[in-house]
Backbone as a printed PyTorch tensor [residue, N CA C, xyz], in Angstrom:
tensor([[[-12.8500,   1.3130,  15.6490],
         [-11.4440,   1.6210,  15.4370],
         [-10.9690,   0.9350,  14.1540]],

        [[-10.2650,   1.6570,  13.3500],
         [ -9.7100,   1.1260,  12.1070],
         [ -8.4070,   0.4000,  12.4230]],

        [[ -8.2860,  -0.8240,  11.9300],
         [ -7.0740,  -1.5970,  12.1900],
         [ -6.1330,  -1.5010,  10.9980]],

        [[ -4.8740,  -1.8020,  11.2360],
         [ -3.8970,  -1.8020,  10.1490],
         [ -4.2560,  -2.8450,   9.0990]],

        [[ -4.8460,  -3.9530,   9.5290],
         [ -5.2710,  -4.9840,   8.5840],
         [ -6.3370,  -4.4310,   7.6380]],

        [[ -7.3450,  -3.7110,   8.1970],
         [ -8.4070,  -3.1360,   7.3610],
         [ -7.8550,  -2.0950,   6.3920]],

        [[ -6.8910,  -1.3110,   6.8600],
         [ -6.2790,  -0.2970,   6.0070],
         [ -5.5000,  -0.9720,   4.8810]],

        [[ -4.7310,  -2.0070,   5.2190],
         [ -3.9790,  -2.7460,   4.2000],
         [ -4.9320,  -3.3750,   3.1850]],

        [[ -6.0510,  -3.9220,   3.6480],
         [ -7.0350,  -4.5210,   2.7310],
         [ -7.5970,  -3.4680,   1.7860]],

        [[ -7.8610,  -2.2650,   2.2990],
         [ -8.3670,  -1.1790,   1.4450],
         [ -7.3190,  -0.7810,   0.4100]],

        [[ -6.0660,  -0.6840,   0.8350],
         [ -4.9800,  -0.3110,  -0.0780],
         [ -4.8000,  -1.3850,  -1.1500]],

        [[ -4.8630,  -2.6530,  -0.7540],
         [ -4.7300,  -3.7470,  -1.7280],
         [ -5.8490,  -3.6780,  -2.7560]],

        [[ -7.0590,  -3.3580,  -2.3160],
         [ -8.1750,  -3.2110,  -3.2510],
         [ -7.9300,  -2.1110,  -4.2730]],

        [[ -7.3900,  -0.9810,  -3.8100],
         [ -7.0810,   0.1320,  -4.7150],
         [ -5.9720,  -0.2780,  -5.6920]],

        [[ -4.9580,  -0.9730,  -5.1860],
         [ -3.8530,  -1.4040,  -6.0550],
         [ -4.3430,  -2.4190,  -7.0860]],

        [[ -5.2100,  -3.3560,  -6.6710],
         [ -5.7590,  -4.3220,  -7.6310],
         [ -6.5350,  -3.6060,  -8.7290]],

        [[ -7.2830,  -2.5930,  -8.3550],
         [ -7.9990,  -1.7860,  -9.3390],
         [ -7.0140,  -1.1080, -10.2910]],

        [[ -5.9180,  -0.5920,  -9.7380],
         [ -4.8960,   0.0520, -10.5520],
         [ -4.2260,  -0.9050, -11.5090]],

        [[ -3.9370,  -2.1180, -11.0480],
         [ -3.3200,  -3.1160, -11.9260],
         [ -4.2260,  -3.4210, -13.1130]],

        [[ -5.5340,  -3.4590, -12.8610],
         [ -6.4870,  -3.6870, -13.9470],
         [ -6.5020,  -2.5020, -14.9090]],

        [[ -6.5600,  -1.2810, -14.3580],
         [ -6.5820,  -0.0810, -15.2040],
         [ -5.3070,   0.0540, -16.0320]],

        [[ -4.1830,  -0.3710, -15.4580],
         [ -2.9020,  -0.2780, -16.1600],
         [ -2.6520,  -1.4730, -17.0920]],

        [[ -3.6320,  -2.3620, -17.1800],
         [ -3.5370,  -3.5800, -17.9910],
         [ -2.3430,  -4.4370, -17.5680]],

        [[ -2.1710,  -4.5320, -16.2520],
         [ -1.1100,  -5.3570, -15.6680],
         [ -1.7470,  -6.5410, -14.9360]],

        [[ -2.6890,  -7.1990, -15.5980],
         [ -3.4570,  -8.2650, -14.9530],
         [ -2.6380,  -9.5200, -14.6880]],

        [[ -1.4300,  -9.6060, -15.2590],
         [ -0.5640, -10.7560, -14.9510],
         [  0.1160, -10.5860, -13.5890]],

        [[  0.0150,  -9.4000, -12.9730],
         [  0.6050,  -9.1410, -11.6580],
         [ -0.4110,  -9.4420, -10.5610]],

        [[  0.0710,  -9.9490,  -9.4280],
         [ -0.7830, -10.1320,  -8.2580],
         [ -0.2080,  -9.3060,  -7.1140]],

        [[ -0.9970,  -9.1430,  -6.0620],
         [ -0.5210,  -8.4360,  -4.8760],
         [ -0.9050,  -9.2470,  -3.6540]],

        [[  0.0450,  -9.3730,  -2.7320],
         [ -0.2150, -10.0690,  -1.4700],
         [  0.2820,  -9.1890,  -0.3250]],

        [[ -0.2280,  -9.4820,   0.8530],
         [  0.2270,  -8.7680,   2.0360],
         [  1.4480,  -9.4840,   2.5800]],

        [[  2.4910,  -8.7210,   2.9170],
         [  3.7610,  -9.2940,   3.3300],
         [  3.7130, -10.1060,   4.6040]],

        [[  2.7560,  -9.8530,   5.4620],
         [  2.6980, -10.5660,   6.7370],
         [  1.8580, -11.8300,   6.6660]],

        [[  1.4230, -12.2160,   5.4680],
         [  0.6250, -13.4260,   5.3470],
         [  1.4740, -14.6380,   5.7020]],

        [[  0.8530, -15.5910,   6.3640],
         [  1.6040, -16.7660,   6.8120],
         [  1.5240, -17.8990,   5.7980]],

        [[  1.4500, -17.5670,   4.5430],
         [  1.4360, -18.5880,   3.5010],
         [  2.6360, -18.3750,   2.6010]],

        [[  3.0910, -19.4490,   2.0110],
         [  4.1880, -19.3400,   1.0560],
         [  3.5610, -19.0630,  -0.3030]],

        [[  3.9750, -17.9860,  -0.9250],
         [  3.4240, -17.6160,  -2.2240],
         [  4.4970, -17.8430,  -3.2820]],

        [[  4.2970, -18.8210,  -4.1340],
         [  5.3010, -19.0500,  -5.1770],
         [  5.2900, -17.8990,  -6.1700]],

        [[  6.4320, -17.5900,  -6.7080],
         [  6.5340, -16.5180,  -7.6790],
         [  6.2810, -17.0470,  -9.0820]],

        [[  5.1980, -17.7860,  -9.2110],
         [  4.8360, -18.3150, -10.5220],
         [  4.3850, -17.1830, -11.4290]],

        [[  3.9730, -16.0860, -10.8400],
         [  3.5860, -14.9230, -11.6170],
         [  4.1680, -13.6880, -10.9460]],

        [[  4.3090, -12.5910, -11.6730],
         [  4.8500, -11.3760, -11.0690],
         [  3.9920, -10.9440,  -9.8830]],

        [[  4.6500, -10.5390,  -8.8070],
         [  3.9450, -10.2660,  -7.5600],
         [  4.4630,  -9.0000,  -6.8920]],

        [[  3.5250,  -8.1700,  -6.4200],
         [  3.8420,  -7.0670,  -5.5210],
         [  3.5470,  -7.5350,  -4.1050]],

        [[  4.4510,  -7.2350,  -3.1850],
         [  4.2580,  -7.5850,  -1.7780],
         [  4.1120,  -6.2880,  -0.9900]],

        [[  2.9800,  -6.1420,  -0.2890],
         [  2.7030,  -4.9690,   0.5380],
         [  3.1020,  -5.2880,   1.9690]],

        [[  4.0330,  -4.5060,   2.5280],
         [  4.5470,  -4.7580,   3.8710],
         [  4.3310,  -3.5310,   4.7500]],

        [[  3.8020,  -3.7520,   5.9460],
         [  3.6430,  -2.6840,   6.9340],
         [  5.0220,  -2.3130,   7.4760]],

        [[  5.3240,  -1.0070,   7.5210],
         [  6.6110,  -0.5430,   8.0410],
         [  6.4550,   0.1200,   9.4050]],

        [[  5.5950,   1.1380,   9.5010],
         [  5.4510,   1.8360,  10.7880],
         [  4.1190,   2.5600,  10.8640]],

        [[  3.7450,   2.8880,  12.0880],
         [  2.5270,   3.6340,  12.3640],
         [  2.9360,   4.8570,  13.1710]],

        [[  2.8090,   6.0300,  12.5770],
         [  3.2810,   7.2600,  13.2140],
         [  2.1120,   8.1710,  13.5590]],

        [[  1.9720,   8.4620,  14.8380],
         [  0.9670,   9.4320,  15.2540],
         [  1.6020,  10.8010,  15.2280]],

        [[  0.8820,  11.7590,  14.7260],
         [  1.4300,  13.1080,  14.6480],
         [  0.3320,  14.1160,  14.9640]],

        [[  0.7260,  15.3590,  15.0950],
         [ -0.2400,  16.3960,  15.4100],
         [ -0.6210,  16.3400,  16.8670]],

        [[ -1.8420,  16.6000,  17.1620],
         [ -2.2910,  16.6650,  18.5450],
         [ -3.5630,  15.8460,  18.6820]],

        [[ -3.7550,  15.3830,  19.8660],
         [ -4.9900,  14.6750,  20.1490],
         [ -6.0540,  15.7230,  20.4260]],

        [[ -7.2330,  15.5190,  19.9260],
         [ -8.3170,  16.4420,  20.2290],
         [ -9.6030,  15.6610,  20.4230]],

        [[-10.5690,  16.3320,  21.0130],
         [-11.8050,  15.6700,  21.3910],
         [-13.0030,  16.4590,  20.8910]],

        [[-14.1100,  15.7550,  20.7980],
         [-15.3710,  16.3850,  20.4440],
         [-16.4140,  15.8870,  21.4360]],

        [[-17.0710,  16.8210,  22.1000],
         [-18.0930,  16.4740,  23.0710],
         [-19.4580,  16.9100,  22.5480]],

        [[-20.4190,  16.0090,  22.6240],
         [-21.7840,  16.3340,  22.2150],
         [-22.7500,  15.8180,  23.2650]],

        [[-23.9140,  16.4080,  23.2480],
         [-24.9640,  15.9760,  24.1590],
         [-26.1910,  15.7030,  23.3160]],

        [[-26.6730,  14.4730,  23.3330],
         [-27.8470,  14.1000,  22.5470],
         [-28.6420,  13.0450,  23.2980]],

        [[-29.9420,  13.1640,  23.2210],
         [-30.8370,  12.1870,  23.8670],
         [-30.4900,  11.9590,  25.3390]],

        [[-30.2330,  13.0460,  26.0010],
         [-29.9300,  13.0290,  27.4380],
         [-28.6770,  12.2150,  27.7640]],

        [[-27.7620,  12.1550,  26.7790],
         [-26.4940,  11.4510,  27.0030],
         [-25.3450,  12.3590,  26.5770]],

        [[-24.2880,  12.2880,  27.3570],
         [-23.0590,  13.0160,  27.0350],
         [-22.1620,  12.0730,  26.2520]],

        [[-21.7190,  12.4890,  25.0460],
         [-20.8870,  11.6510,  24.1920],
         [-19.5290,  12.3330,  24.0270]],

        [[-18.4900,  11.6130,  24.4080],
         [-17.1240,  12.1340,  24.3170],
         [-16.3320,  11.2730,  23.3360]],

        [[-15.7690,  11.8990,  22.2970],
         [-14.9530,  11.1800,  21.3190],
         [-13.6030,  11.8590,  21.2330]],

        [[-12.5520,  11.0330,  21.0980],
         [-11.1940,  11.5550,  20.9290],
         [-10.6470,  11.1070,  19.5790]],

        [[ -9.8430,  11.9780,  18.9710],
         [ -9.2980,  11.7230,  17.6460],
         [ -7.7990,  11.9850,  17.6500]],

        [[ -7.1110,  11.3040,  16.7590],
         [ -5.6960,  11.5910,  16.5310],
         [ -5.4030,  11.3480,  15.0550]],

        [[ -4.5450,  12.1640,  14.5000],
         [ -4.1350,  11.9860,  13.1190],
         [ -2.8840,  11.1070,  13.0930]],

        [[ -2.8120,  10.2440,  12.0870],
         [ -1.6540,   9.3620,  11.9870],
         [ -1.3490,   9.0240,  10.5400]],

        [[ -0.1550,   8.5580,  10.3250],
         [  0.2360,   8.0260,   9.0210],
         [  0.7190,   6.5990,   9.2270]],

        [[  0.4000,   5.7680,   8.2770],
         [  0.8820,   4.3960,   8.2820],
         [  1.7770,   4.2480,   7.0570]],

        [[  2.9920,   3.8110,   7.2900],
         [  3.9780,   3.6890,   6.2240],
         [  4.0030,   2.2430,   5.7360]],

        [[  3.8270,   2.0780,   4.4270],
         [  3.8770,   0.7670,   3.7880],
         [  5.0200,   0.7430,   2.7810]],

        [[  5.4790,  -0.4600,   2.4760],
         [  6.4590,  -0.6600,   1.4170],
         [  5.8620,  -1.6260,   0.4030]],

        [[  6.0020,  -1.2970,  -0.8720],
         [  5.6020,  -2.1960,  -1.9570],
         [  6.8660,  -2.6930,  -2.6360]],

        [[  7.0270,  -4.0030,  -2.7030],
         [  8.1920,  -4.6080,  -3.3530],
         [  7.6960,  -5.4610,  -4.5120]],

        [[  8.3640,  -5.3420,  -5.6500],
         [  7.9870,  -6.1070,  -6.8470],
         [  8.9490,  -7.2780,  -7.0280]],

        [[  8.3950,  -8.4520,  -7.2610],
         [  9.1800,  -9.6430,  -7.5700],
         [  8.7160, -10.1920,  -8.9110]],

        [[  9.6520, -10.3620,  -9.8150],
         [  9.3280, -10.8950, -11.1310],
         [ 10.5790, -11.5260, -11.7100]],

        [[ 10.4230, -12.7330, -12.2110],
         [ 11.5440, -13.3570, -12.8930],
         [ 11.7740, -12.6100, -14.1970]],

        [[ 13.0030, -12.2230, -14.4420],
         [ 13.3300, -11.4190, -15.6130],
         [ 13.4080, -12.3070, -16.8480]],

        [[ 12.6100, -11.9510, -17.8220],
         [ 12.6450, -12.6470, -19.1110],
         [ 12.8970, -11.6000, -20.1830]],

        [[ 13.6350, -11.9540, -21.1860],
         [ 13.9710, -11.0040, -22.2530],
         [ 12.7150, -10.4480, -22.9180]],

        [[ 12.8040,  -9.1930, -23.3090],
         [ 11.7480,  -8.5120, -24.0530],
         [ 10.4180,  -8.4560, -23.2970]],

        [[ 10.4640,  -8.4230, -21.9860],
         [  9.2490,  -8.2650, -21.1930],
         [  9.4330,  -7.0740, -20.2730]],

        [[  8.3110,  -6.5600, -19.8210],
         [  8.3380,  -5.4600, -18.8670],
         [  9.0470,  -5.9160, -17.5840]],

        [[  9.9770,  -5.1040, -17.1150],
         [ 10.7370,  -5.4790, -15.9240],
         [  9.9710,  -5.1140, -14.6540]],

        [[ 10.4440,  -5.6210, -13.5350],
         [  9.8590,  -5.2850, -12.2400],
         [  9.9950,  -3.7910, -11.9580]],

        [[ 11.0900,  -3.1880, -12.4110],
         [ 11.2700,  -1.7450, -12.2360],
         [ 10.2330,  -0.9700, -13.0460]],

        [[  9.9890,  -1.3740, -14.2730],
         [  8.9710,  -0.7220, -15.1030],
         [  7.6050,  -0.7870, -14.4250]],

        [[  7.2680,  -1.9660, -13.9080],
         [  5.9780,  -2.1510, -13.2440],
         [  5.8780,  -1.2960, -11.9850]],

        [[  6.9780,  -1.1800, -11.2420],
         [  6.9780,  -0.3610, -10.0240],
         [  6.7600,   1.1120, -10.3510]],

        [[  7.3840,   1.5760, -11.4110],
         [  7.2050,   2.9760, -11.8360],
         [  5.7470,   3.2290, -12.1960]],

        [[  5.1460,   2.3050, -12.9440],
         [  3.7400,   2.4620, -13.3280],
         [  2.8280,   2.4920, -12.1010]],

        [[  3.0740,   1.5760, -11.1570],
         [  2.2110,   1.5060,  -9.9810],
         [  2.3860,   2.7350,  -9.0870]],

        [[  3.5970,   3.2250,  -8.9400],
         [  3.8230,   4.4470,  -8.1500],
         [  3.0880,   5.6220,  -8.7960]],

        [[  3.1270,   5.6980, -10.1190],
         [  2.4060,   6.7670, -10.8130],
         [  0.8970,   6.6180, -10.5960]],

        [[  0.3960,   5.3860, -10.6200],
         [ -1.0370,   5.1730, -10.3800],
         [ -1.4250,   5.6370,  -8.9840]],

        [[ -0.6050,   5.3230,  -7.9730],
         [ -0.9440,   5.7200,  -6.5990],
         [ -1.0140,   7.2360,  -6.4410]],

        [[ -0.3590,   7.9750,  -7.3280],
         [ -0.4470,   9.4420,  -7.3270],
         [ -1.6030,   9.9500,  -8.1800]],

        [[ -2.3290,   9.0620,  -8.8330],
         [ -3.3720,   9.4710,  -9.7670],
         [ -4.6400,   9.9070,  -9.0350]],

        [[ -5.4590,  10.6430,  -9.7550],
         [ -6.7320,  11.0980,  -9.2100],
         [ -7.6400,   9.9160,  -8.8570]],

        [[ -7.6240,   8.8840,  -9.6860],
         [ -8.4680,   7.7080,  -9.4370],
         [ -8.1040,   7.0400,  -8.1160]],

        [[ -6.8130,   6.8510,  -7.8540],
         [ -6.3800,   6.2050,  -6.6110],
         [ -6.6790,   7.0900,  -5.4080]],

        [[ -6.3940,   8.3740,  -5.5320],
         [ -6.6300,   9.3010,  -4.4200],
         [ -8.1190,   9.3480,  -4.0860]],

        [[ -8.9900,   9.4400,  -5.0900],
         [-10.4320,   9.4770,  -4.8500],
         [-10.9250,   8.1870,  -4.2140]],

        [[-10.4010,   7.0530,  -4.6620],
         [-10.8030,   5.7640,  -4.0990],
         [-10.3990,   5.6540,  -2.6270]],

        [[ -9.1890,   6.0970,  -2.3070],
         [ -8.7440,   6.0720,  -0.9090],
         [ -9.5570,   7.0450,  -0.0540]],

        [[ -9.8090,   8.2480,  -0.5700],
         [-10.5660,   9.2400,   0.1920],
         [-11.9830,   8.7710,   0.4690]],

        [[-12.5680,   8.0210,  -0.4560],
         [-13.9080,   7.4800,  -0.2490],
         [-13.9380,   6.5070,   0.9330]],

        [[-12.7820,   5.9770,   1.2980],
         [-12.6730,   5.0420,   2.4220],
         [-12.1080,   5.7200,   3.6810]],

        [[-12.0110,   7.0500,   3.6460],
         [-11.5090,   7.7890,   4.7920],
         [ -9.9980,   7.8040,   4.9100]],

        [[ -9.3120,   7.5010,   3.8150],
         [ -7.8510,   7.4470,   3.8180],
         [ -7.2900,   8.4680,   2.8360]],

        [[ -6.0520,   8.8360,   3.0390],
         [ -5.3560,   9.7060,   2.1050],
         [ -3.9660,   9.1580,   1.8540]],

        [[ -3.3850,   9.5470,   0.7490],
         [ -2.0060,   9.1470,   0.4690],
         [ -1.1870,  10.4220,   0.4730]],

        [[ -0.2080,  10.4830,   1.3630],
         [  0.4740,  11.7580,   1.5610],
         [  1.8780,  11.8110,   0.9690]],

        [[  2.4620,  10.6630,   0.6780],
         [  3.8260,  10.6960,   0.1540],
         [  4.1540,   9.3590,  -0.4900]],

        [[  4.7540,   9.4370,  -1.6580],
         [  5.2950,   8.2370,  -2.2890],
         [  6.7890,   8.4650,  -2.4410]],

        [[  7.5780,   7.5710,  -1.8800],
         [  9.0250,   7.7280,  -1.8770],
         [  9.6670,   7.3060,  -3.1880]],

        [[ 10.9770,   7.4500,  -3.2230],
         [ 11.7310,   7.0700,  -4.4170],
         [ 11.7060,   5.5460,  -4.5890]],

        [[ 11.8680,   5.1320,  -5.8110],
         [ 11.8960,   3.6980,  -6.1020],
         [ 13.3410,   3.2230,  -5.9780]],

        [[ 13.5350,   2.2580,  -5.0760],
         [ 14.8680,   1.7010,  -4.8320],
         [ 15.0320,   0.4250,  -5.6520]],

        [[ 16.1750,   0.2420,  -6.2190],
         [ 16.4480,  -0.9830,  -6.9690],
         [ 17.0670,  -2.0080,  -6.0390]],

        [[ 16.4270,  -3.1260,  -5.8930],
         [ 16.9530,  -4.1970,  -5.0530],
         [ 17.2330,  -5.4250,  -5.8850]],

        [[ 17.9650,  -6.3520,  -5.3280],
         [ 18.3390,  -7.5830,  -6.0300],
         [ 18.0640,  -8.7700,  -5.1120]],

        [[ 17.5980,  -9.8720,  -5.6710],
         [ 17.4430, -11.1250,  -4.9430],
         [ 17.9360, -12.2530,  -5.8360]],

        [[ 18.2270, -13.3890,  -5.2400],
         [ 18.7340, -14.5380,  -5.9900],
         [ 17.6200, -15.5770,  -6.0700]],

        [[ 17.2640, -15.9690,  -7.2850],
         [ 16.1750, -16.9300,  -7.4470],
         [ 16.6870, -18.3620,  -7.2380]],

        [[ 15.7930, -19.3290,  -7.4230],
         [ 16.1490, -20.7410,  -7.1990],
         [ 17.2030, -21.2570,  -8.1690]],

        [[ 17.3730, -20.5700,  -9.2850],
         [ 18.3760, -20.9720, -10.2730],
         [ 19.6850, -20.2220, -10.0940]],

        [[ 19.8380, -19.5810,  -8.9340],
         [ 21.0210, -18.7720,  -8.6080],
         [ 21.2430, -17.6220,  -9.5880]],

        [[ 20.1470, -17.0860, -10.1140],
         [ 20.2120, -15.9040, -10.9780],
         [ 19.8180, -14.6820, -10.1680]],

        [[ 20.4770, -13.5910, -10.4340],
         [ 20.1280, -12.3400,  -9.7760],
         [ 18.9140, -11.7290, -10.4740]],

        [[ 17.9310, -11.3250,  -9.6870],
         [ 16.7060, -10.7360, -10.2170],
         [ 16.4540,  -9.4040,  -9.5270]],

        [[ 15.7350,  -8.5170, -10.2150],
         [ 15.3680,  -7.2310,  -9.6280],
         [ 14.2700,  -7.4140,  -8.5800]],

        [[ 14.3000,  -6.5840,  -7.5640],
         [ 13.1780,  -6.4910,  -6.6250],
         [ 13.0430,  -5.0410,  -6.1690]],

        [[ 12.6570,  -4.1570,  -7.0790],
         [ 12.5210,  -2.7570,  -6.7090],
         [ 11.4150,  -2.5670,  -5.6780]],

        [[ 11.5530,  -1.5180,  -4.8790],
         [ 10.5470,  -1.2310,  -3.8610],
         [ 10.4240,   0.2710,  -3.6710]],

        [[  9.2920,   0.6730,  -3.1240],
         [  9.1030,   2.0610,  -2.7260],
         [  8.1670,   2.1130,  -1.5370]],

        [[  8.3070,   3.1620,  -0.7490],
         [  7.4600,   3.3820,   0.4250],
         [  6.3960,   4.4020,   0.0800]],

        [[  5.2690,   4.3070,   0.7750],
         [  4.2510,   5.3420,   0.6720],
         [  3.5170,   5.4340,   1.9990]],

        [[  2.9820,   6.6140,   2.2700],
         [  2.2880,   6.8790,   3.5300],
         [  0.7810,   6.9950,   3.2830]],

        [[  0.0270,   6.3190,   4.1030],
         [ -1.4250,   6.4550,   4.1230],
         [ -1.7720,   7.2600,   5.3600]],

        [[ -2.5420,   8.3170,   5.1930],
         [ -2.8990,   9.1680,   6.3240],
         [ -4.3790,   8.9780,   6.6540]],

        [[ -4.6860,   9.1010,   7.9290],
         [ -6.0730,   8.9460,   8.3680],
         [ -6.2700,   9.6120,   9.7230]],

        [[ -7.5220,   9.8030,  10.0440],
         [ -7.9140,  10.2970,  11.3630],
         [ -8.4960,   9.1250,  12.1250]],

        [[ -7.8820,   8.7850,  13.2320],
         [ -8.2920,   7.6410,  14.0480],
         [ -9.2080,   8.1280,  15.1490]],

        [[-10.3400,   7.4800,  15.3170],
         [-11.2830,   7.8450,  16.3620],
         [-11.1180,   6.9390,  17.5490]]])
């Protein structure tokens, strides 16, 4: 059985590859449910699990091999994730919104789709990029844009 943790790890691997391809190596990515405090010493994307939606119908496949009856059941589902960008705004540098736009475009790219499909996953929807605001330790308002995307898979 594929776990949400394994799926998130696969997605993080694809995103890390994308950050390298986009020459955004100063950015890091962490999973939002990690129980560690991650300082924003460098620009960071946070991947957060939102929901797990089963859809379609459950179906089964029965086979008989080596004098054994094998029964397997499958269901299609989507797992919704949110990617949020945190970056301290400095003049004349790429903003968190710029980085979010680039990463959303990468997730729609052939390279990302092929990498996910090789792992038995698909990406079915990337939502709009929302502009968010947070207050840093210096009481300055900073951008924290985010967007949702769905990973689709067949669960056995």
